[in-house]
VEXVOVO-553965 format. One record per atom (N, C-alpha, C, O, CB): x, y, z; residue in one letter. Coordinates in steps of 0.2 Angstrom, whole numbers, padded with zeros to 4 digits, always signed. Glycine has a CB too. Example, Ala and Ser with C-alpha at 12.3 -4.5 7.8 and 13.67 -1.06 7.14 Angstrom:
// residues 2
+0066-0028+0039A
+0062-0022+0039A
+0066-0016+0039A
+0071-0017+0042A
+0057-0022+0045A
+0064-0011+0035S
+0068-0005+0036S
+0064+0000+0039S
+0067+0006+0040S
+0070-0003+0029S
END
This chain:
// residues 83
+0004-0006+0000M
+0000+0000+0000M
+0004+0006+0000M
+0010+0006+0003M
-0005+0000+0006M
+0002+0011-0004K
+0006+0017-0005K
+0002+0023-0004K
-0004+0023-0005K
+0010+0018-0011K
+0005+0029-0001V
+0001+0035+0000V
+0006+0040-0004V
+0011+0041-0001V
+0000+0037+0007V
+0003+0043-0009Y
+0007+0048-0012Y
+0005+0055-0009Y
-0001+0056-0008Y
+0005+0048-0020Y
+0010+0059-0007T
+0009+0065-0003T
+0013+0071-0007T
+0017+0070-0011T
+0011+0064+0004T
+0011+0077-0004S
+0015+0083-0006S
+0016+0087+0000S
+0013+0086+0006S
+0011+0087-0011S
+0021+0091+0000K
+0023+0095+0006K
+0017+0100+0008K
+0013+0102+0004K
+0029+0100+0004K
+0016+0100+0015D
+0011+0105+0018D
+0004+0103+0016D
+0000+0107+0015D
+0013+0112+0016D
+0003+0096+0015C
-0004+0094+0013C
-0007+0091+0019C
-0006+0086+0022C
-0003+0088+0008C
-0012+0095+0021Q
-0016+0093+0027Q
-0020+0087+0026Q
-0021+0083+0031Q
-0021+0099+0029Q
-0023+0086+0020R
-0027+0080+0019R
-0022+0074+0019R
-0024+0068+0021R
-0030+0080+0012R
-0016+0075+0017C
-0011+0069+0017C
-0010+0067+0024C
-0010+0061+0026C
-0004+0071+0014C
-0009+0072+0029S
-0008+0071+0036S
-0014+0067+0039S
-0013+0062+0042S
-0007+0077+0040S
-0020+0069+0037E
-0026+0066+0039E
-0027+0059+0037E
-0028+0055+0041E
-0032+0070+0037E
-0025+0058+0031L
-0026+0051+0028L
-0020+0046+0032L
-0022+0041+0034L
-0025+0050+0021L
-0014+0049+0032K
-0009+0045+0035K
-0010+0043+0043K
-0009+0038+0045K
-0002+0048+0035K
-0013+0048+0046E
-0014+0047+0053E
-0020+0042+0054E
-0020+0038+0059E
-0017+0054+0057E
-0025+0042+0050F
-0030+0037+0050F
-0028+0030+0049F
-0029+0026+0053F
-0036+0039+0045F
-0024+0030+0044L
-0021+0023+0042L
-0017+0020+0048L
-0017+0014+0050L
-0017+0023+0036L
-0013+0024+0051L
-0009+0022+0057L
-0013+0020+0063L
-0012+0016+0066L
-0004+0028+0059L
-0019+0024+0064S
-0023+0023+0069S
-0027+0016+0068S
-0029+0013+0073S
-0028+0028+0070S
-0027+0014+0062E
-0030+0008+0060E
-0025+0002+0060E
-0027-0004+0059E
-0034+0008+0053E
-0019+0004+0061G
-0014-0002+0061G
-0012-0004+0054G
-0009-0009+0053G
-0016-0008+0065G
-0013+0001+0050I
-0011-0001+0043I
-0004+0002+0041I
-0003+0008+0042I
-0017+0002+0038I
+0000-0002+0039S
+0007+0001+0036S
+0006+0003+0029S
+0003+0000+0025S
+0012-0004+0038S
+0010+0008+0027F
+0010+0010+0020F
+0017+0013+0019F
+0021+0015+0023F
+0005+0015+0019F
+0018+0014+0012E
+0024+0017+0010E
+0022+0024+0008E
+0017+0025+0004E
+0028+0013+0004E
+0026+0029+0010E
+0024+0036+0009E
+0029+0038+0003E
+0035+0037+0003E
+0025+0041+0015E
+0026+0041-0002I
+0029+0043-0008I
+0028+0050-0010I
+0022+0052-0011I
+0028+0038-0014I
+0033+0054-0010S
+0032+0061-0012S
+0031+0062-0019S
+0035+0060-0023S
+0037+0066-0009S
+0026+0066-0021I
+0025+0068-0028I
+0031+0073-0031I
+0031+0074-0037I
+0018+0070-0030I
+0035+0075-0026A
+0041+0079-0028A
+0046+0075-0031A
+0050+0077-0035A
+0044+0083-0022A
+0045+0068-0030D
+0050+0064-0034D
+0047+0063-0041D
+0042+0061-0042D
+0050+0057-0030D
+0051+0065-0046K
+0049+0065-0053K
+0047+0058-0055K
+0043+0057-0059K
+0055+0067-0057K
+0050+0052-0052R
+0048+0046-0054R
+0041+0044-0052R
+0037+0041-0056R
+0053+0040-0051R
+0039+0046-0046A
+0032+0045-0044A
+0027+0049-0048A
+0022+0047-0050A
+0032+0048-0036A
+0029+0055-0050L
+0025+0059-0054L
+0024+0056-0061L
+0018+0056-0064L
+0028+0066-0055L
+0029+0054-0064V
+0029+0050-0070V
+0024+0044-0070V
+0020+0043-0074V
+0036+0048-0073V
+0025+0040-0065E
+0021+0034-0064E
+0014+0036-0063E
+0010+0032-0066E
+0024+0030-0057E
+0012+0041-0059L
+0005+0043-0059L
+0002+0045-0066L
-0003+0043-0068L
+0004+0048-0054L
+0006+0049-0069R
+0004+0052-0075R
+0003+0046-0081R
-0002+0046-0085R
+0008+0057-0078R
+0008+0041-0080R
+0007+0036-0085R
+0001+0032-0084R
-0002+0029-0089R
+0014+0031-0084R
-0001+0032-0078R
-0008+0028-0076R
-0014+0032-0077R
-0019+0030-0076R
-0007+0025-0069R
-0013+0039-0079G
-0018+0043-0081G
-0021+0046-0074G
-0027+0048-0074G
-0024+0039-0084G
-0017+0047-0069I
-0019+0050-0063I
-0016+0057-0062I
-0010+0057-0062I
-0017+0045-0057I
-0021+0061-0061M
-0018+0068-0060M
-0015+0068-0053M
-0018+0065-0048M
-0024+0074-0060M
-0010+0072-0052P
-0006+0072-0045P
-0009+0076-0040P
-0005+0080-0037P
+0001+0073-0047P
-0015+0075-0038Y
-0018+0079-0033Y
-0018+0075-0027Y
-0020+0069-0027Y
-0026+0081-0034Y
-0015+0077-0021T
-0014+0073-0016T
-0019+0074-0010T
-0022+0079-0010T
-0007+0074-0013T
-0020+0069-0006P
-0016+0062-0006P
-0019+0058-0011P
-0025+0058-0013P
-0016+0059+0001P
-0015+0053-0013I
-0018+0047-0017I
-0016+0041-0014I
-0010+0040-0011I
-0014+0047-0024I
-0021+0037-0013L
-0020+0030-0009L
-0020+0025-0015L
-0025+0024-0019L
-0026+0029-0004L
-0014+0021-0015Q
-0014+0015-0019Q
-0015+0009-0015Q
-0011+0008-0010Q
-0007+0015-0023Q
-0020+0005-0017V
-0021-0001-0013V
-0021-0006-0019V
-0026-0007-0023V
-0028-0001-0010V
-0016-0011-0019S
-0015-0016-0024S
-0014-0012-0031S
-0010-0008-0031S
-0021-0021-0024S
-0018-0013-0036F
-0018-0010-0042F
-0023-0004-0043F
-0024-0001-0048F
-0019-0015-0048F
-0026-0002-0037F
-0031+0003-0037F
-0029+0009-0034F
-0025+0009-0030F
-0038+0001-0033F
-0030+0015-0038F
-0028+0022-0035F
-0034+0026-0033F
-0039+0026-0037F
-0024+0025-0041F
-0034+0029-0027F
-0040+0033-0025F
-0037+0040-0024F
-0032+0041-0020F
-0043+0030-0019F
-0041+0044-0027T
-0039+0051-0027T
-0043+0055-0021T
-0047+0052-0018T
-0040+0055-0033T
-0041+0061-0020P
-0045+0065-0015P
-0053+0065-0016P
-0057+0065-0012P
-0043+0072-0014P
-0054+0065-0022R
-0061+0065-0024R
-0065+0058-0021R
-0071+0059-0019R
-0062+0065-0032R
-0061+0053-0021E
-0064+0047-0018E
-0063+0046-0011E
-0067+0043-0007E
-0061+0040-0022E
-0058+0049-0008L
-0056+0049-0001L
-0060+0054+0004L
-0061+0052+0009L
-0049+0050+0000L
-0062+0059+0001F
-0064+0065+0005F
-0071+0067+0003F
-0073+0067-0003F
-0060+0071+0005F
-0076+0069+0007V
-0082+0071+0006V
-0083+0078+0010V
-0082+0078+0016V
-0088+0066+0008V
-0084+0083+0006H
-0084+0090+0009H
-0078+0091+0014H
-0079+0093+0020H
-0091+0090+0014H
-0072+0090+0011D
-0066+0091+0015D
-0065+0087+0021D
-0060+0088+0025D
-0065+0098+0016D
-0069+0081+0022K
-0068+0077+0028K
-0066+0070+0025K
-0069+0068+0020K
-0074+0077+0032K
-0061+0067+0028L
-0060+0060+0026L
-0066+0055+0027L
-0068+0055+0033L
-0053+0058+0030L
-0068+0052+0022D
-0073+0047+0023D
-0070+0040+0025D
-0068+0036+0021D
-0077+0046+0016D
-0070+0040+0032K
-0067+0034+0035K
-0070+0027+0033K
-0066+0022+0032K
-0066+0034+0042K
-0076+0027+0032T
-0080+0021+0030T
-0078+0019+0023T
-0076+0013+0022T
-0087+0022+0030T
-0078+0024+0019R
-0076+0023+0012R
-0068+0020+0011R
-0067+0015+0008R
-0076+0029+0007R
-0064+0023+0015V
-0057+0021+0015V
-0056+0014+0018V
-0053+0010+0015V
-0053+0026+0020V
-0060+0012+0023R
-0060+0006+0026R
-0062+0001+0020R
-0059-0005+0020R
-0065+0005+0032R
-0067+0002+0016N
-0069-0002+0011N
-0064-0003+0006N
-0063-0008+0003N
-0076+0001+0007N
-0060+0003+0004F
-0055+0002-0001F
-0049-0002+0002F
-0046-0006-0002F
-0052+0009-0002F
-0048-0002+0008L
-0043-0006+0011L
-0044-0014+0011L
-0040-0018+0011L
-0042-0005+0019L
-0051-0016+0009T
-0052-0023+0009T
-0050-0026+0002T
-0050-0032+0001T
-0060-0024+0009T
-0048-0021-0002L
-0045-0023-0009L
-0038-0026-0009L
-0035-0028-0013L
-0045-0017-0014L
-0035-0025-0003R
-0028-0027-0002R
-0027-0035-0003R
-0032-0039-0002R
-0025-0026+0005R
-0021-0037-0006K
-0020-0044-0007K
-0016-0047-0001K
-0014-0053-0002K
-0017-0045-0014K
END
């Protein structure tokens, strides 16, 4: 599992804190890394953070947040896609 982040991203912090509180380990990847940016674009994903990668699925802020609040139920559902 990966979380793509950017500097000074409050939503990124919120997602990471939630995952840690759920006991979920993840790899954090900064989109400042050009390789990460290229990988996201290659997959057709706009680099708006945070982006949660679960297996082969990518979830953007649009799927993770509702009215600027992390949708914890939805994120828990996404986590069931882990292999």
